[in-house]
C-alpha positions as CSV (number, residue, x, y, z in Angstrom):
1,X,-8.3,-14.4,2.2
2,X,-5.3,-14.8,0.0
3,X,-6.6,-18.0,-1.2
4,X,-9.9,-16.5,-2.1
5,X,-8.2,-13.3,-3.9
6,X,-5.7,-15.6,-5.9
7,X,-8.7,-16.5,-8.1
8,X,-9.8,-14.4,-10.9
9,X,-13.6,-14.4,-10.2
10,X,-15.9,-11.7,-10.9
11,X,-17.6,-12.1,-7.4
12,X,-14.3,-11.0,-5.9
13,X,-15.2,-7.5,-6.7
14,X,-18.1,-7.9,-4.1
15,X,-15.7,-9.4,-1.7
16,X,-13.4,-6.7,-1.9
17,X,-16.0,-4.1,-0.9
18,X,-16.9,-6.5,2.2
19,X,-13.2,-6.7,2.9
20,X,-12.8,-2.8,2.6
21,X,-16.0,-2.1,5.0
22,X,-14.6,-4.7,7.6
23,X,-11.0,-3.1,7.6
24,X,-12.1,0.3,7.6
25,X,-15.0,0.2,10.0
26,X,-13.1,2.3,12.6
27,X,-13.5,5.4,10.2
28,X,-17.1,5.3,10.4
29,X,-17.1,4.7,14.1
30,X,-14.8,7.7,14.6
31,X,-15.3,9.9,11.4
32,X,-12.8,12.7,10.9
33,X,-13.3,15.9,9.4
34,X,-10.5,16.7,6.6
35,X,-8.6,19.9,6.8
36,X,-7.3,21.7,4.0
37,X,-3.6,22.4,4.1
38,X,-1.6,25.5,2.6
39,X,-0.2,23.0,-0.3
40,X,-3.5,21.6,-1.3
41,X,-5.1,22.8,-4.5
42,X,-8.3,25.1,-5.1
43,X,-10.3,22.1,-6.4
44,X,-9.9,20.2,-3.0
45,X,-10.5,23.3,-0.9
46,X,-13.6,23.9,-3.0
47,X,-14.7,20.4,-2.7
48,X,-14.3,20.7,1.2
49,X,-16.3,23.8,1.3
50,X,-19.1,22.3,-0.8
51,X,-19.4,19.4,1.4
52,X,-19.2,21.5,4.7
53,X,-22.7,22.0,5.1
54,X,-23.5,18.5,5.2
55,X,-20.3,17.4,6.7
56,X,-20.9,19.7,9.8
57,X,-23.9,17.7,11.0
58,X,-23.1,14.3,9.4
59,X,-19.2,13.8,9.4
60,X,-19.6,10.3,8.4
61,X,-20.1,11.6,4.8
62,X,-16.2,12.2,4.6
63,X,-15.6,8.5,5.7
64,X,-18.0,7.2,3.1
65,X,-16.6,9.1,0.1
66,X,-12.9,8.0,1.4
67,X,-14.1,4.4,1.4
68,X,-15.6,4.6,-1.9
69,X,-12.2,6.1,-3.3
70,X,-10.3,3.5,-1.8
71,X,-12.7,0.6,-3.0
72,X,-12.8,2.0,-6.6
73,X,-8.9,2.7,-6.8
74,X,-8.3,-0.8,-5.5
75,X,-10.6,-2.4,-8.1
76,X,-9.3,-0.2,-11.0
77,X,-5.7,-0.7,-10.2
78,X,-6.2,-4.7,-9.9
79,X,-8.0,-4.5,-13.2
80,X,-5.1,-2.7,-14.9
81,X,-2.4,-4.9,-13.3
82,X,-4.6,-8.1,-14.8
83,X,-5.0,-6.3,-18.2
84,X,-1.3,-5.5,-18.5
85,X,-0.5,-9.2,-17.5
86,X,2.4,-8.2,-15.2
87,X,1.8,-11.1,-13.0
88,X,1.8,-15.0,-13.6
89,X,-2.0,-15.1,-13.6
90,X,-5.1,-12.7,-13.2
91,X,-6.0,-12.4,-9.6
92,X,-7.4,-9.8,-7.1
93,X,-4.3,-9.6,-4.7
94,X,-3.4,-6.3,-5.8
95,X,-6.7,-4.8,-5.0
96,X,-6.8,-6.6,-1.6
97,X,-3.2,-5.3,-0.8
98,X,-4.1,-1.7,-1.6
99,X,-6.9,-1.9,0.8
100,X,-4.8,-3.7,3.5
101,X,-2.0,-0.9,3.1
102,X,-4.2,2.0,3.5
103,X,-5.9,0.5,6.4
104,X,-2.6,0.3,8.2
105,X,-2.2,4.1,8.8
106,X,-5.2,6.0,9.9
107,X,-4.3,9.1,7.9
108,X,-4.7,7.2,4.7
109,X,-8.3,6.7,5.3
110,X,-9.0,10.5,5.5
111,X,-10.6,12.4,2.4
112,X,-7.2,14.1,1.5
113,X,-6.0,15.6,-1.6
114,X,-3.5,12.9,-2.3
115,X,-6.3,10.3,-1.9
116,X,-8.3,11.9,-4.5
117,X,-5.4,12.3,-7.0
118,X,-4.5,8.6,-6.6
119,X,-7.5,7.8,-8.9
120,X,-6.0,10.0,-11.6
121,X,-2.6,8.6,-11.3
122,X,-3.7,5.2,-11.5
123,X,-5.3,5.9,-14.9
124,X,-2.1,7.7,-15.8
125,X,0.1,4.6,-15.1
126,X,-2.4,2.4,-17.0
127,X,-2.3,4.8,-20.0
128,X,1.4,5.0,-19.9
129,X,1.9,1.3,-19.7
130,X,-0.4,1.0,-22.9
131,X,1.7,3.4,-25.0
132,X,4.3,0.6,-26.1
133,X,1.6,-0.5,-28.6
134,X,-0.6,2.5,-28.8
135,X,-2.2,3.3,-32.3
136,X,-2.7,7.0,-31.2
137,X,0.2,7.9,-28.8
138,X,-0.1,11.6,-29.3
139,X,-3.8,11.6,-28.3
140,X,-3.0,9.5,-25.2
141,X,-0.1,11.6,-24.1
142,X,-2.1,14.9,-24.5
143,X,-4.8,13.4,-22.3
144,X,-2.1,11.9,-19.8
145,X,-0.7,15.5,-19.6
146,X,-4.2,17.1,-19.1
147,X,-5.0,14.5,-16.3
148,X,-1.6,15.3,-14.5
149,X,-2.2,19.1,-15.0
150,X,-5.6,18.6,-13.3
151,X,-4.4,16.7,-10.4
152,X,-2.2,19.7,-9.4
153,X,-5.5,21.6,-9.0
154,X,-6.0,19.2,-6.2
155,X,-2.6,18.8,-4.7
156,X,0.2,20.9,-6.3
157,X,3.2,18.7,-5.6
158,X,1.8,16.1,-7.9
159,X,3.2,18.1,-10.7
160,X,6.3,15.8,-9.9
161,X,4.4,12.9,-11.6
162,X,5.3,14.7,-15.0
163,X,8.8,12.8,-14.4
164,X,6.6,9.7,-14.9
165,X,5.8,10.8,-18.5
166,X,9.3,11.7,-19.3
167,X,10.9,8.4,-18.0
168,X,7.7,6.5,-19.3
169,X,8.2,7.8,-22.8
170,X,12.1,7.0,-22.7
171,X,11.3,3.6,-21.5
172,X,8.4,2.7,-23.8
173,X,8.9,4.4,-27.1
174,X,11.6,5.5,-29.6
175,X,12.3,9.5,-28.9
176,X,10.0,11.5,-31.2
177,X,10.0,15.3,-30.2
178,X,6.6,15.9,-31.2
179,X,5.3,13.4,-28.7
180,X,7.1,15.2,-26.0
181,X,5.8,18.4,-26.9
182,X,2.2,17.1,-27.0
183,X,2.6,15.8,-23.5
184,X,4.0,19.0,-22.2
185,X,1.0,21.0,-24.0
186,X,-1.3,18.6,-22.1
187,X,0.3,19.5,-18.8
188,X,0.1,23.3,-19.6
189,X,-3.5,23.2,-21.1
190,X,-5.3,23.3,-17.7
191,X,-3.3,26.2,-16.7
192,X,-4.2,28.1,-19.8
193,X,-7.8,27.8,-19.0
194,X,-7.3,28.6,-15.4
195,X,-5.4,31.9,-16.1
196,X,-7.7,32.9,-18.9
197,X,-10.5,32.5,-16.4
198,X,-8.7,34.4,-13.6
199,X,-7.7,37.2,-16.2
200,X,-11.4,37.4,-17.7
201,X,-13.0,37.4,-14.4
202,X,-10.5,40.2,-13.2
203,X,-9.4,38.0,-10.2
204,X,-5.8,38.5,-10.9
205,X,-4.8,40.6,-8.0
206,X,-6.3,38.1,-5.3
207,X,-5.0,35.0,-7.0
208,X,-1.7,33.4,-5.7
209,X,-0.2,30.5,-7.8
210,X,0.6,27.5,-5.8
211,X,4.3,26.6,-5.0
212,X,6.5,24.0,-3.4
213,X,9.0,23.9,-0.6
214,X,12.0,21.6,-0.4
215,X,11.9,20.2,3.2
216,X,12.9,17.0,5.1
217,X,9.6,15.2,6.0
218,X,8.8,14.8,9.8
219,X,7.3,11.5,11.0
220,X,5.0,11.7,14.0
221,X,3.7,8.1,14.3
222,X,3.2,5.7,17.1
223,X,5.4,2.5,17.7
224,X,2.7,0.3,16.0
225,X,2.8,2.6,12.9
226,X,6.6,2.4,12.7
227,X,6.1,-1.4,13.0
228,X,3.5,-1.5,10.2
229,X,5.9,0.5,8.1
230,X,8.5,-2.2,8.7
231,X,6.2,-5.2,7.8
232,X,5.0,-3.4,4.5
233,X,8.7,-2.8,3.6
234,X,9.5,-6.5,4.3
235,X,6.7,-7.7,2.3
236,X,7.5,-5.5,-0.4
237,X,11.1,-6.7,-0.6
238,X,9.8,-10.3,-1.0
239,X,7.4,-9.3,-3.7
240,X,10.3,-7.6,-5.5
241,X,12.4,-10.8,-5.3
242,X,9.7,-12.9,-6.9
243,X,9.1,-10.2,-9.4
244,X,12.8,-10.4,-10.2
245,X,12.7,-14.1,-10.4
246,X,10.1,-14.2,-13.0
247,X,11.1,-10.9,-14.8
248,X,12.7,-12.6,-17.7
249,X,9.9,-15.0,-18.5
250,X,7.4,-12.1,-19.0
251,X,6.7,-10.4,-22.3
252,X,8.4,-7.0,-23.1
253,X,5.2,-5.0,-22.5
254,X,4.8,-6.5,-19.0
255,X,8.4,-5.9,-18.1
256,X,8.1,-2.2,-19.3
257,X,4.8,-1.9,-17.1
258,X,6.8,-3.2,-14.1
259,X,9.6,-0.6,-14.8
260,X,6.8,2.1,-14.7
261,X,5.7,0.8,-11.4
262,X,9.2,1.2,-10.0
263,X,9.5,4.8,-11.3
264,X,5.9,5.6,-9.7
265,X,7.2,4.6,-6.5
266,X,10.4,6.6,-6.8
267,X,8.3,9.7,-7.8
268,X,5.9,9.0,-4.9
269,X,8.8,8.8,-2.3
270,X,10.1,12.2,-3.7
271,X,6.8,14.1,-3.6
272,X,6.7,14.5,0.3
273,X,10.1,16.2,0.1
274,X,8.6,19.2,-2.0
275,X,5.7,19.4,0.4
276,X,5.5,22.3,3.1
277,X,3.1,20.5,5.3
278,X,4.3,17.4,7.5
279,X,1.5,15.2,7.7
280,X,1.6,11.5,7.0
281,X,-1.3,11.5,4.7
282,X,0.7,12.5,1.7
283,X,2.7,9.3,1.7
284,X,-0.5,7.7,0.5
285,X,0.8,8.1,-3.0
286,X,3.2,5.4,-2.4
287,X,0.4,2.8,-1.7
288,X,-0.5,2.3,-5.3
289,X,2.9,0.8,-6.4
290,X,3.5,-0.9,-3.0
291,X,0.4,-2.7,-3.5
292,X,1.5,-4.3,-6.7
293,X,4.7,-5.6,-4.7
294,X,2.6,-6.9,-2.2
295,X,0.3,-8.7,-4.6
296,X,3.5,-10.5,-5.8
297,X,4.5,-11.4,-2.4
298,X,1.0,-12.9,-1.7
299,X,0.9,-14.7,-5.2
300,X,4.3,-16.3,-5.9
301,X,5.4,-18.2,-2.9
302,X,5.1,-22.0,-3.1
303,X,4.2,-22.6,0.5
304,X,0.7,-21.2,1.1
305,X,1.0,-20.7,4.8
306,X,3.6,-18.0,4.2
307,X,1.4,-15.4,2.5
308,X,-1.5,-16.3,4.8
309,X,0.7,-15.6,7.8
310,X,1.8,-12.2,6.4
311,X,-1.9,-11.2,5.6
312,X,-3.1,-12.0,9.0
313,X,-0.2,-10.5,10.7
314,X,-1.0,-7.2,8.8
315,X,-4.6,-7.4,9.8
316,X,-3.6,-7.8,13.4
317,X,-1.6,-4.6,12.9
318,X,-4.8,-2.8,11.3
319,X,-6.8,-3.9,14.3
320,X,-4.0,-2.7,17.0
321,X,-3.2,0.6,15.3
322,X,-6.7,1.6,15.1
323,X,-7.6,0.5,18.6
324,X,-4.6,2.4,20.2
325,X,-5.1,5.5,18.0
326,X,-8.8,5.9,19.0
327,X,-8.3,4.6,22.6
């Protein structure tokens, strides 16, 4: 499969869909009904309530929506990676890696709030990467701020990704106070309209603002899942090694995009520590930047058998984990 997705062919979009369906077949055989957690935002809870009449009798609808989200996220992030030219040549390995990583953990295939906002955060990363030569940076920053503000309505701790704007601006553009203020106004704008609605609808007394809780994440995983985490980290380190090897040869814009991916991962790793609910599904925010590292690990090795072996080893873990989970 790594040989097929190394090529930049348009029909690989369809092959990615087939790849996703095959990897994620267990979620259709054993559909799970998502449960809203205390930390989830009102838009996510509203979505679950809206789907509940259909989902009660047809729970497979949740699996179908999760698959569509994962597939579109894989295709979108792969396209943005190719557009930013952060790898040696265009390919579909990043999209393949995203689908592969998210298949390794059962919780990452549930229709959760972090899964939904991954779509928004991929767009945010792409826009931040394009700020380097943007002709209208203030408009882009305002839109980025609005999207991050909206993402907190699904999952409030995603507000931590405001740090991506701060570090991204410091990394990609010379300091201009007006641009920083515009980005802040973008984040605040959704809350302005929300609070205006709460006030005008006279729902102020019954409304509680979301919050965060600084806690130490608790892992409740099988030995197979821990082994899967180990192989993902091992493959990511290999990818980072090859990225560093080729870093100096890349254009300045591509290097800045890679730095933003590293920042993306750092923020994603931080988010579960400000989460009051200890479930592994919130770690899916790390899957986006990790898929870029895995894509590099599958692309750069000179010996073709090595990425092929890594790929099928991870596929074997997908089969084993899903088998033992649902056994």
